[in-house]
N, C-alpha and C positions, 0 to 999 in steps of 0.2 A: 504494500500500500504506500501511498505517498501522493505527491502531486504529479499528475501526468504532464508531460511536455513533449515537444518534438525534438528529436535528436538531430545532430549534424550528420549522422550516418544514414544517408538515403531516406531521410524523413521518417525513420522508424520510431515507434513510441519509445519513450524513455521514462524512467521514474526518477524524480528529483526529490530529495529530502531537504526540507527547509525548516525554519523555526515553526511554521504552521503545522508541520507534521508532529512536532512535539505536543502542541496544543491538542491535536486530534488523537494523541496517544497511539500512534502507529509505529513508533520506534521501539524496538525491543529494549527492555531494561537491562537484560543480560544477553548480549549476542552469542550465538553458538559458534561464531568464528571471529576471531580478532587477531590480526597480525599487522605489523607495520609494513608499509610498502617496500621498505629497504630489507625486509626479512628474506634471507636466501631461499626459504621454502617457497616463496611466491614467484621467484624468478622465472620458472618455466611457464607458469600461468600468465604472467605479465608479458613474456615474450610471445606466447601464442596469441594472446589478445591483440597485441600491437601488430603482429604479422597479419592477422585476420582483418584488421581495420586499415592496413596499409600504412601504419605508422612505424617509425624507427624508435626503438627503446634505447635511451641514453642513460 
């Protein structure tokens, strides 16, 4: 849940979380997955996502 918006990727739907989402109580209090973007565990996931979107991961 969240606030729907249009993404820059082929006008596909995207979910955006803003301060309004907190008011609507749609943000989990205790997420099931929490890692920093710099965490080596995420490197493969980030590389694949960047490749799929045509971005370069730096």
